[in-house]
C-alpha positions in Angstrom: -119.0 -24.7 -100.6 -122.4 -24.8 -99.0 -121.6 -28.2 -97.6 -118.5 -26.8 -96.1 -120.3 -23.8 -94.5 -123.0 -26.2 -93.2 -120.3 -28.4 -91.6 -118.6 -25.4 -90.0 -121.9 -24.1 -88.6 -122.7 -27.5 -87.1 -119.2 -27.7 -85.5 -119.6 -24.2 -84.1 -123.0 -25.1 -82.5 -121.5 -28.3 -81.0 -118.6 -26.4 -79.6 -120.9 -23.7 -78.1 -123.1 -26.5 -76.6 -120.0 -28.0 -75.0 -118.9 -24.6 -73.6 -122.4 -24.0 -72.1 -122.4 -27.5 -70.6 -119.0 -27.0 -69.0 -120.1 -23.6 -67.6 -123.3 -25.2 -66.2 -121.3 -27.9 -64.5 -118.9 -25.4 -63.0 -121.8 -23.5 -61.4 -123.2 -26.6 -59.7 -121.9 -26.8 -56.2 -120.3 -30.1 -55.4 -120.4 -31.9 -52.1 -117.7 -31.0 -49.5 -116.6 -32.5 -46.2 -115.6 -30.4 -43.2 -113.9 -32.4 -40.5 -111.0 -31.8 -38.0 -107.7 -33.4 -38.9 -107.3 -34.8 -35.4 -109.7 -35.5 -32.5 -109.3 -36.7 -28.9 -109.8 -40.3 -28.2 -113.0 -41.2 -26.4 -114.4 -37.7 -26.9 -117.4 -36.8 -29.2 -116.6 -34.5 -32.2 -118.6 -33.0 -35.0 -118.1 -33.1 -38.7 -120.3 -31.9 -41.6 -121.0 -32.5 -45.2 -122.3 -29.7 -47.6 -124.6 -31.6 -49.9 -124.6 -30.7 -53.6 -127.2 -28.3 -54.9 -127.6 -30.4 -58.0 -130.2 -33.2 -58.1 -129.1 -36.4 -56.4 -131.0 -39.2 -54.8 -129.0 -39.8 -51.6 -125.6 -39.4 -49.9 -123.9 -42.0 -47.9 -121.3 -41.4 -45.1 -118.8 -44.1 -44.3 -116.5 -44.2 -41.2 -113.8 -46.8 -41.0 -115.2 -48.1 -44.3 -118.5 -48.8 -42.6 -121.8 -47.1 -43.6 -123.0 -45.0 -40.6 -125.4 -42.4 -42.1 -127.6 -42.0 -45.2 -129.0 -38.6 -46.2 -131.8 -38.3 -48.7 -132.3 -35.5 -51.2 -135.5 -34.6 -49.3 -133.4 -33.8 -46.2 -134.3 -36.9 -44.2 -131.5 -38.7 -42.4 -131.1 -42.3 -41.3 -128.5 -43.7 -39.0 -127.3 -47.2 -39.9 -128.6 -49.6 -37.1 -125.6 -51.9 -37.4 -122.7 -49.5 -37.7 -124.0 -46.3 -36.4 -123.9 -47.1 -32.6 -121.3 -44.4 -32.0 -123.3 -41.7 -33.9 -124.7 -39.4 -31.2 -126.7 -37.2 -33.6 -127.2 -36.7 -37.4 -129.4 -34.0 -38.9 -129.5 -31.6 -41.9 -129.8 -27.8 -41.8 -130.4 -25.3 -44.6 -128.5 -22.0 -44.7 -128.2 -19.6 -47.7 -129.6 -22.2 -50.0 -127.1 -24.9 -48.9 -128.2 -28.1 -47.2 -125.6 -29.3 -44.7 -125.5 -32.7 -43.0 -124.1 -32.6 -39.4 -122.9 -35.7 -37.7 -121.8 -36.0 -34.0 -119.6 -39.0 -33.5 -117.6 -40.5 -30.6 -114.3 -42.2 -31.4 -113.3 -45.0 -29.1 -109.8 -45.9 -30.4 -106.8 -43.8 -31.3 -105.3 -44.1 -34.7 -106.1 -43.0 -38.3 -109.8 -43.3 -39.3 -111.0 -42.9 -42.9 -114.1 -41.0 -43.8 -115.8 -41.4 -47.2 -118.7 -39.5 -48.7 -120.5 -41.0 -51.8 -123.2 -39.0 -53.6 -125.6 -41.1 -55.7 -128.2 -40.5 -58.4 -130.1 -43.7 -57.8 -127.4 -46.3 -58.5 -125.0 -44.0 -60.3 -122.1 -42.5 -58.3 -122.0 -38.8 -59.0 -119.2 -37.9 -56.5 -116.9 -39.4 -54.0 -114.8 -37.7 -51.2 -112.2 -39.4 -49.1 -110.6 -37.9 -46.0 -109.2 -39.2 -42.7 -109.2 -38.2 -39.0 -106.5 -39.0 -36.5 -107.7 -39.9 -32.9 -105.0 -39.0 -30.4 -104.3 -40.4 -26.9 -105.9 -39.1 -23.8 -104.6 -36.3 -21.6 -101.7 -37.5 -19.3 -101.8 -36.7 -15.6 -98.1 -35.6 -15.7 -98.9 -32.8 -18.2 -101.9 -32.0 -16.1 -99.7 -31.4 -13.0 -97.3 -29.3 -15.1 -100.2 -27.0 -16.3 -101.5 -26.7 -12.7 -98.0 -25.6 -11.5 -97.9 -23.0 -14.2 -101.3 -21.8 -13.2 -100.3 -21.5 -9.6 -97.2 -19.5 -10.5 -99.3 -17.2 -12.7 -101.9 -16.7 -9.9 -99.1 -15.7 -7.5 -97.8 -13.1 -10.0 -101.3 -11.7 -10.4 -101.7 -11.5 -6.6 -98.5 -9.5 -6.4 -99.7 -7.3 -9.2 -103.0 -6.6 -7.3 -101.0 -5.7 -4.1 -99.0 -3.2 -6.1 -102.1 -1.7 -7.7 -103.8 -1.3 -4.3 -100.6 0.3 -2.8 -100.5 2.7 -5.7 -104.1 3.8 -5.1 -103.2 4.8 -1.5 -100.6 7.4 -2.5 -102.9 9.8 -4.3 -102.6 12.5 -1.5 -99.1 13.5 -2.6 -99.9 13.9 -6.3 -101.4 16.8 -8.1 -105.1 16.4 -9.2 -104.4 16.0 -13.0 -102.0 13.1 -12.3 -104.5 11.6 -9.8 -107.0 11.3 -12.6 -104.5 9.6 -14.9 -103.4 7.2 -12.2 -107.0 6.4 -11.3 -107.9 5.7 -14.9 -104.8 3.6 -15.4 -105.3 1.5 -12.3 -109.0 1.0 -13.2 -107.8 -0.4 -16.5 -105.2 -2.6 -14.8 -107.9 -3.9 -12.4 -110.2 -4.7 -15.3 -107.4 -6.6 -17.1 -106.4 -8.3 -13.9 -110.0 -9.5 -13.3 -110.2 -10.8 -16.9 -106.9 -12.7 -16.4 -108.2 -14.2 -13.1 -111.5 -15.3 -14.8 -109.5 -17.0 -17.6 -107.4 -18.8 -15.0 -110.5 -20.0 -13.2 -111.9 -21.2 -16.5 -108.7 -23.2 -17.2 -108.6 -24.6 -13.7 -112.2 -25.8 -14.0 -111.3 -27.7 -17.2 -108.3 -29.3 -15.6 -110.3 -30.2 -12.5 -112.8 -31.9 -14.7 -110.0 -33.7 -16.5 -108.8 -35.0 -13.1 -112.2 -36.5 -12.5 -113.0 -37.9 -15.9 -109.6 -38.2 -17.6 -111.3 -36.8 -20.7 -108.9 -34.0 -21.9 -106.9 -34.9 -24.9 -103.4 -33.8 -26.0 -105.1 -31.5 -28.5 -107.1 -29.8 -25.7 -103.9 -29.7 -23.6 -102.2 -27.8 -26.3 -105.1 -25.3 -26.5 -104.9 -24.8 -22.7 -101.2 -24.3 -22.9 -101.7 -21.6 -25.6 -104.2 -19.9 -23.3 -101.8 -20.0 -20.4 -99.0 -18.5 -22.6 -101.2 -15.7 -23.6 -102.1 -15.1 -20.0 -98.4 -14.9 -19.1 -97.8 -12.3 -21.8 -100.8 -10.3 -20.6 -99.4 -10.4 -17.1 -96.1 -9.1 -18.2 -97.9 -6.3 -20.1 -99.8 -5.5 -16.9 -96.5 -5.3 -15.0 -95.0 -2.9 -17.5 -98.1 -0.7 -17.3 -97.9 -0.7 -13.5 -94.2 0.2 -13.6 -94.8 3.1 -15.9 -97.6 4.6 -13.7 -95.5 4.0 -10.5 -92.6 5.9 -12.2 -95.0 8.7 -13.0 -96.3 8.9 -9.5 -92.7 8.9 -8.1 -91.8 11.7 -10.6 -94.7 13.8 -9.4 -93.7 13.3 -5.8 -90.1 14.4 -6.5 -91.4 17.4 -8.3 -93.6 18.4 -5.4 -90.7 17.9 -2.9 -88.5 20.1 -5.1 -91.0 22.8 -5.2 -91.4 22.8 -1.4 -87.7 23.0 -1.0 -87.5 26.1 -3.2 -90.4 27.7 -1.3 -88.6 27.1 2.0 -85.2 28.0 0.6 -82.8 30.3 2.6 -80.6 29.3 5.6 -81.4 27.0 8.4 -80.9 27.8 12.1 -81.3 25.6 15.2 -84.7 27.1 15.8 -86.2 28.1 12.5 -85.5 28.6 8.8 -85.1 32.0 7.3 -86.2 32.2 3.7 -86.2 35.2 1.4 -89.7 36.3 2.6 -88.7 36.1 6.3 -85.3 37.6 6.2 -86.5 41.1 7.2 -88.4 39.7 10.2 -85.3 37.9 11.2 -83.2 41.0 11.0 -85.7 42.9 13.2 -85.6 40.2 15.8 -81.8 40.3 15.9 -81.8 44.1 16.2 -84.3 44.0 19.1 -82.1 41.5 20.9 -79.0 43.7 20.5 -80.9 46.8 21.8 -82.2 44.8 24.7 -78.7 43.7 25.7 -77.4 47.3 25.4 -80.3 48.6 27.5 -79.7 46.0 30.2 -76.0 46.8 30.5 -76.6 50.6 30.6 -79.1 50.2 33.3 -76.7 48.1 35.3 -74.0 50.8 35.0 -76.3 53.6 36.3 -77.3 51.6 39.4 -73.6 51.1 40.3 
């Protein structure tokens, strides 16, 4: 019986040791690779490796199955002299207790390129990570022209919008003061949004002009520019809706004021003046005076005869 209890106790201790070992391993941060899935051909890009927090001797980085960078546990980094000619920079940085290896690399050929990370403890491999990056073709001049045409059309729409806003600001005289404040505030917001849209257009045009000179914009960057243009077009449509609403509000106020003036000047029209309710008595007096004058003139003429 004692032998059985002793055996069970040993088994329990071994099991507990295994559990603690597994928990300890789970809390050790492994290495991880952060890289884009696709990059432009002939353009530099950046990828990084979070080095493990556990003890290791060194980490090697392979690109296209060739060693390009070796990072030591101490944080020092060495670029391979034979295969690292396209490595622009390689360095480590520590943040929140994590050491990260950054590598800036320029890809010269489109296609699929494997990246491999191997973490060593001297000669023993502790960990291995395998990923791949796709290098896409360069930006085409045809797509460039298409984007420029879209930009020009968008600029024309924004110019029309600016003209309408300026025209709206000149019609304040016929609107009551409370509406004037609303219109002014809204047009200020419209002008701010418009300025932001124009700045974004100038930014995109600068990128495209640079692409014309260097041919260095990729299809990925073209897609990003296209998304920015689509957002700009949506914003322009929103600006037009806002402007239409405020124009309708101004027109409504104008009609209201015209209607009020018509009521104040209501009555009947003559060839010389309008007689409203407040001027009816004066009009009657004038008519009576005219009748008396005619009667007096006729009476005087009869007496002379």
